[in-house]
C-alpha positions in Angstrom: 24.1 -0.3 -12.8 21.6 0.5 -10.1 18.3 -1.3 -10.4 15.1 0.8 -10.3 12.8 -0.5 -7.6 9.1 0.2 -8.1 6.8 0.5 -5.1 5.0 -2.8 -4.2 1.6 -1.1 -4.7 2.3 -0.8 -8.5 2.7 -4.6 -8.7 -0.5 -5.1 -6.7 -2.4 -2.8 -9.1 -0.9 -4.6 -12.1 -1.9 -8.0 -10.8 -5.5 -6.8 -10.1 -5.6 -5.4 -13.6 -4.6 -8.8 -15.0 -7.3 -10.5 -12.8 -10.1 -8.4 -14.2 -8.8 -9.0 -17.7 -8.9 -12.8 -17.2 -12.4 -12.6 -15.6 -13.8 -10.9 -18.6 -12.1 -13.2 -21.1 -14.1 -15.9 -19.3 -17.4 -14.0 -19.4 -17.1 -13.0 -23.1 -15.8 -16.5 -23.9 -18.9 -18.2 -22.5 -21.3 -15.9 -24.4 -19.4 -16.6 -27.7 -19.0 -20.4 -27.1 -22.5 -20.9 -25.8 -24.1 -18.8 -28.7 -22.4 -21.1 -31.2 -23.3 -24.3 -29.4 -26.9 -23.1 -28.7 -27.6 -22.0 -32.2 -26.3 -25.3 -33.5 -28.7 -27.1 -31.1 -31.6 -24.9 -32.1 -32.1 -23.2 -28.8 -34.5 -20.2 -29.0 -33.5 -16.7 -28.0 -35.5 -16.6 -24.7 -33.9 -19.8 -23.5 -30.5 -18.4 -24.5 -31.2 -15.3 -22.4 -32.1 -17.5 -19.4 -28.8 -19.4 -19.5 -26.7 -16.3 -20.2 -28.3 -14.5 -17.2 -27.8 -17.5 -14.8 -24.3 -16.3 -14.1 -25.6 -13.1 -12.7 -27.9 -14.8 -10.1 -24.9 -16.4 -8.5 -22.9 -13.2 -9.0 -25.6 -11.2 -7.1 -25.7 -13.6 -4.2 -22.0 -13.2 -3.4 -21.4 -9.4 -3.7 -22.2 -8.3 -0.2 -20.8 -11.5 1.4 -17.7 -10.9 -0.7 -17.3 -7.4 0.7 -17.9 -8.8 4.2 -15.4 -11.6 3.8 -12.8 -9.3 2.3 -13.3 -6.9 5.3 -12.9 -9.7 7.9 -10.5 -12.2 6.3 -8.6 -10.0 3.8 -9.1 -9.1 0.2 -5.9 -10.9 -0.9 -7.1 -14.3 0.4 -10.6 -14.0 -0.9 -9.5 -12.9 -4.3 -7.3 -16.0 -4.6 -10.1 -18.3 -3.4 -12.4 -16.8 -6.0 -10.0 -17.5 -8.9 -9.4 -21.1 -7.8 -13.2 -21.8 -7.6 -14.2 -20.5 -10.9 -11.2 -21.9 -12.7 -11.9 -25.4 -11.4 -15.6 -25.1 -12.5 -14.6 -24.1 -16.0 -12.1 -26.9 -16.2 -14.5 -29.7 -15.4 -17.9 -28.6 -16.8 -18.9 -29.7 -20.3 -20.5 -27.2 -22.6 -23.6 -29.0 -23.8 -26.8 -26.9 -24.5 -28.9 -29.9 -24.0 -27.7 -30.5 -20.4 -29.5 -27.5 -19.1 -29.3 -28.3 -15.4 -25.5 -28.9 -15.6 -25.0 -25.6 -17.3 -27.2 -23.7 -14.9 -25.4 -25.1 -11.8 -22.0 -24.4 -13.4 -22.9 -20.8 -14.3 -24.3 -20.2 -10.8 -21.0 -21.5 -9.3 -18.9 -19.4 -11.6 -21.1 -16.4 -10.8 -20.8 -16.9 -7.0 -17.0 -17.3 -7.2 -16.5 -14.2 -9.4 -18.9 -12.2 -7.2 -16.1 -12.1 -4.6 -13.6 -10.6 -7.0 -14.5 -6.9 -7.2 -15.2 -6.3 -3.5 -11.9 -8.1 -2.8 -10.0 -6.0 -5.3 -11.4 -2.7 -4.0 -10.5 -3.8 -0.5 -6.9 -4.5 -1.6 -6.6 -1.2 -3.5 -8.1 0.8 -0.6 -5.4 -0.7 1.6 -2.5 -0.2 -0.8 -3.2 2.9 -2.9 -2.9 6.5 -1.5 -5.9 8.8 -2.2 -4.1 10.9 -4.9 -3.5 7.7 -7.0 -6.9 6.1 -6.5 -8.7 7.3 -9.7 -6.1 6.0 -12.1 -5.4 2.8 -10.1 -9.1 1.9 -10.0 -9.5 2.9 -13.7 -6.5 0.8 -14.7 -7.7 -2.2 -12.7 -11.2 -2.0 -14.1 -10.0 -1.3 -17.6 -8.7 -4.9 -17.5 -12.3 -6.0 -17.9 -12.4 -4.2 -21.3 -9.0 -5.4 -22.5 -10.1 -8.9 -21.5 -13.4 -8.5 -23.4 -11.5 -7.2 -26.4 -9.0 -10.0 -26.4 -11.9 -12.5 -26.0 -13.8 -11.0 -28.9 -10.7 -11.1 -31.1 -9.3 -14.5 -30.4 -12.0 -16.8 -29.1 -14.3 -16.9 -32.2 -11.3 -18.5 -34.1 -10.7 -20.9 -31.2 -14.3 -21.9 -31.3 -14.2 -22.4 -35.1 -11.1 -24.5 -35.2 -11.1 -26.3 -31.8 -14.8 -26.3 -30.8 -16.7 -24.4 -28.1 -15.4 -26.6 -25.2 -11.8 -25.4 -26.0 -12.8 -22.0 -24.7 -13.5 -23.4 -21.2 -10.1 -25.2 -21.1 -8.3 -22.0 -22.1 -10.1 -19.9 -19.5 -9.3 -22.4 -16.7 -5.6 -22.4 -17.7 -5.5 -18.5 -17.6 -7.2 -18.6 -14.1 -4.7 -21.1 -12.8 -1.7 -19.1 -14.1 -3.0 -15.9 -12.5 -3.5 -17.7 -9.2 0.1 -18.8 -9.2 1.3 -15.2 -9.8 -0.9 -13.9 -7.0 0.4 -16.5 -4.5 4.0 -15.6 -5.4 3.8 -11.8 -5.5 0.8 -10.5 -3.5 1.0 -9.6 0.1 -0.9 -7.6 2.7 0.3 -4.0 3.2 2.6 -3.1 6.1 0.6 -2.0 9.2 1.1 1.6 10.5 2.7 0.3 13.7 5.3 -1.6 11.7 8.6 0.2 11.1 8.5 -0.5 7.4 5.1 1.2 7.2 6.5 4.6 8.0 9.4 4.1 5.5 6.9 3.2 2.8 4.7 6.2 3.6 1.8 4.1 4.8 -0.6 5.7 7.2 -4.3 5.9 8.0 -5.2 7.2 4.5 -3.8 4.0 3.0 -5.5 1.7 5.5 -9.1 2.5 5.2 -10.4 -0.3 7.4 -9.6 -0.9 11.0 -10.3 -4.6 11.4 -9.8 -4.3 15.2 -9.3 -1.9 17.9 -8.0 -2.2 21.5 -10.4 -1.6 24.4 -9.6 -1.5 28.1 -10.8 -4.2 30.4 -11.3 -4.2 34.2 -7.9 -5.7 35.1 -6.1 -2.8 33.3 -5.2 -4.9 30.3 -6.6 -4.7 26.8 -8.5 -6.8 24.4 -9.3 -6.7 20.7 -12.7 -5.7 19.5 -13.8 -6.0 15.9 -15.0 -2.7 14.5 -18.6 -2.7 13.5 -19.9 -2.0 10.0 -22.4 0.9 9.8 -25.0 -1.1 7.7 -27.9 1.2 8.5 -26.0 4.4 7.6 -24.8 2.8 4.4 -28.2 1.6 3.3 -29.9 5.0 4.0 -27.2 7.2 2.5 -28.3 9.1 -0.7 -24.7 9.3 -2.1 -24.4 5.5 -1.8 -27.7 5.2 -3.8 -26.3 7.6 -6.4 -23.4 5.2 -6.9 -25.9 2.2 -6.9 -28.1 3.7 -9.6 -25.1 4.4 -11.9 -23.6 1.0 -11.2 -26.9 -0.6 -12.2 -27.1 1.4 -15.4 -23.5 0.9 -16.4 -23.8 -2.9 -16.0 -27.2 -3.1 -17.7 -25.7 -1.5 -20.8 -22.4 -3.4 -20.6 -23.9 -6.9 -19.9 -26.6 -6.5 -22.6 -23.9 -5.6 -25.2 -21.4 -8.2 -24.0 -23.9 -11.0 -24.1 -26.0 -10.0 -27.1 -23.5 -8.2 -29.5 -22.5 -11.6 -30.9 -26.1 -12.3 -31.8 -26.6 -8.7 -33.1 -23.7 -9.1 -35.5 -24.6 -12.6 -36.5 -28.4 -12.3 -36.9 -29.1 -8.5 -36.7 -26.5 -7.6 -39.4 -26.0 -11.0 -40.9 -22.3 -11.0 -40.3 -19.9 -13.7 -39.2 -17.9 -12.9 -36.1 -14.9 -14.9 -37.4 -15.0 -13.0 -40.7 -15.2 -9.6 -39.0 -11.5 -9.8 -38.0 -10.2 -7.4 -35.4 -13.1 -4.8 -35.8 -15.3 -6.8 -33.4 -12.9 -6.1 -30.5 -12.9 -2.3 -31.0 -15.9 -1.5 -28.6 -14.0 -3.2 -25.7 -10.6 -1.8 -26.7 -12.3 1.6 -26.7 -13.5 1.0 -23.1 -9.9 0.1 -22.1 -8.6 3.4 -23.5 -11.3 5.6 -22.2 -11.3 4.0 -18.8 -7.7 5.0 -18.3 -8.2 8.4 -19.8 -10.9 9.0 -17.3 -8.7 7.9 -14.4 -5.8 10.1 -15.5 -8.2 13.1 -16.1 -9.8 12.7 -12.6 -6.5 12.5 -10.8 -5.2 15.5 -12.7 -8.2 17.7 -12.0 -8.1 16.8 -8.3 -4.4 17.0 -7.6 -4.0 20.3 -9.6 -7.1 21.6 -7.7 -8.8 22.5 -11.0 -12.0 21.0 -9.7 -13.0 19.6 -6.3 -13.4 15.8 -5.9 -17.2 16.2 -6.0 -17.2 18.3 -9.1 -14.7 16.0 -10.8 -16.8 12.9 -10.2 -20.0 14.6 -11.4 -18.3 16.1 -14.5 -16.9 12.8 -15.8 -19.9 10.8 -14.9 -22.3 13.2 -16.6 -20.3 13.5 -19.8 -19.7 9.7 -20.0 -23.3 8.7 -19.5 -25.0 11.3 -21.7 -22.8 10.6 -24.7 -23.3 6.9 -24.2 -27.1 7.5 -24.0 -27.2 9.0 -27.5 -24.9 6.3 -28.9 -27.1 3.5 -27.6 -30.3 5.0 -28.9 -28.7 5.4 -32.3 -27.1 2.0 -32.5 -29.9 0.0 -34.3 -30.0 2.7 -37.0 -26.5 1.6 -38.2 -26.9 -1.2 -40.7 -23.2 -1.8 -41.6 -20.4 -3.5 -39.7 -18.4 -0.3 -39.6 -21.3 1.8 -38.4 -22.4 -0.6 -35.7 -18.8 -1.1 -34.4 -18.4 2.7 -34.3 -21.6 3.4 -32.5 -21.1 0.6 -29.9 -17.5 1.7 -29.4 -18.7 5.3 -28.6 -21.3 4.0 -26.2 -19.0 1.6 -24.3 -16.0 4.0 -24.4 -17.9 6.9 -22.8 -19.5 4.5 -20.3 -16.0 3.6 -19.3 -15.1 7.3 -19.0 -18.0 7.7 -16.6 -16.5 5.1 -14.3 -14.0 7.7 -13.2 -17.1 9.3 -11.6 -19.3 6.7 -9.9 -16.9 3.7 -9.7 -14.2 5.5 -7.6 -16.8 7.4 -5.6 -17.3 4.7 -2.9 -13.6 5.1 -2.0 -14.2 8.8 -1.6 -17.2 8.6 0.7 -16.3 5.4 2.6 -12.6 4.6 2.4 -12.7 2.3 5.4 -15.6 0.3 4.0 -14.7 0.4 0.4 -15.3 -3.4 -0.1 -18.7 -3.2 1.6 -20.0 -0.3 -0.4 -18.6 -1.9 -3.5 -20.4 -5.1 -2.6 -23.7 -3.3 -2.2 -23.2 -1.3 -5.4 -22.1 -4.3 -7.4 -25.1 -6.2 -6.3 -27.2 -3.7 -8.1 -25.0 -4.0 -11.1 -25.4 -7.7 -11.0 -29.2 -7.4 -10.8 -28.9 -5.3 -14.0 -27.3 -8.3 -15.6 -30.1 -10.6 -14.5 -32.8 -8.2 -15.7 -31.1 -6.9 -18.8 -29.8 -10.1 -20.3 -33.0 -12.1 -19.7 -35.3 -9.3 -20.7 -33.3 -8.8 -24.0 -33.9 -12.5 -24.8 -37.6 -12.1 -24.3 -37.7 -8.8 -26.4 -35.9 -10.5 -29.2 -38.1 -13.6 -29.1 -41.1 -11.3 -29.3 -39.5 -9.3 -32.1 -38.8 -12.5 -34.0 -42.5 -13.3 -33.9 -43.5 -9.8 -35.0 -40.9 -9.3 -37.7 -40.2 -13.0 -38.8 -36.5 -12.6 -38.1 -34.0 -10.3 -36.2 -32.5 -8.6 -39.3 -34.6 -5.4 -39.1 -33.7 -2.3 -37.0 -37.2 -2.5 -35.3 -36.2 -5.9 -33.8 -33.4 -4.3 -31.8 -34.8 -0.8 -31.1 -36.1 -1.6 -27.6 -33.0 -3.6 -26.8 -30.8 -0.5 -27.0 -33.4 2.2 -26.1 -33.8 0.9 -22.5 -30.1 1.3 -21.5 -30.0 4.6 -23.4 -32.8 6.0 -21.3 -31.3 4.6 -18.1 -28.0 6.4 -18.8 -29.8 9.7 -18.9 -31.8 9.0 -15.8 -28.8 7.8 -13.7 -26.6 10.7 -14.7 -29.2 13.1 -13.3 -29.4 11.1 -10.1 -25.6 11.3 -9.7 -25.6 15.1 -10.3 -28.2 15.6 -7.6 -27.1 13.3 -4.8 -23.4 12.4 -5.1 -20.5 13.8 -3.2 -16.8 13.4 -3.1 -16.5 14.1 0.6 -15.8 11.4 3.2 -19.0 10.4 4.9 -18.1 7.3 6.9 -15.2 7.4 9.4 
């Protein structure tokens, strides 16, 4: 029987999907484990917000350097380095809320290491994936974040209950090590256009968005290699880039606030036990996984069938996703039952994920040769959203606790969800006005 041989790019996309899945198991895992440990130690909400946001300081510092490193050294190598660094940190750092300095340094290191991941992934995908497959490939890869978050929410509360908070770190380090071994074994750089296999594999300029070097003539008639420059000024002053940046900021503000504070909302806002909630607590992130892939398939279908232009497709999905999410976020604190809160947060996160088929793929449309760089700039804004949103939420809740005596009233959480709801509406308007699906940077 003849064996079916799948193109290598499918394996690359699958491995990047697994990588984002593992990363978000780590992020959700820390918020769950630290929340339990911090509550047991009597840490206040403001201090919890500071520790939870520390990760994003490190994450912000390495986004643009990560894009640069992926551009110069190669996304495959930088992605592996990132996994090795954060896995080692998780393996050797104790989870003790009273050792604040140790926790801060550890979360900074994990943040710096994981900051290389998404610029590296987008560099790898821009090299391997043809334009007509980009939407669903990026959507599948990024949907790993949500499947990882769902798996973390489902499994880790029980692990914490029966094995203690530190066991989460050990499990995360093991997952990171296993993925690293798979990446070493199966990942490779794509064939170059001048290589005979490149033609056979249908590789060409559209699949190789970055020219790391170009030949220039010298006086003796020979040639030398010159590294292509990165158009930093054009990128920074480009309005379509800023449209992506604004939506990345909003998406991650909402995502990180919910990811880091949903455990507290369920435990203290609704007086529910995460362990006793069973599988329902994973539904918001599972919904993100489903809607992210729906958005990717829809985008590629609309574009390849020429139902809508690339620009119209990006704007349509981004607008629908962010506006529906806006309404759901504003309504979330009005739901006072487990089912209602899970439903509303599922709608909010699901439609935000649908919107990723708009803004999150757009950097590959406008700057295919500099996908990692633009992603680094964009994700820096998203990381700043994590710093601002997670820390601000802690301060809002601490103030609400003073005003309302506890966090069990809807008023205590109203501002927490109103802010990302309004940001969703604003950023969707920005994307409608300034985005484009046309290539800007050659």
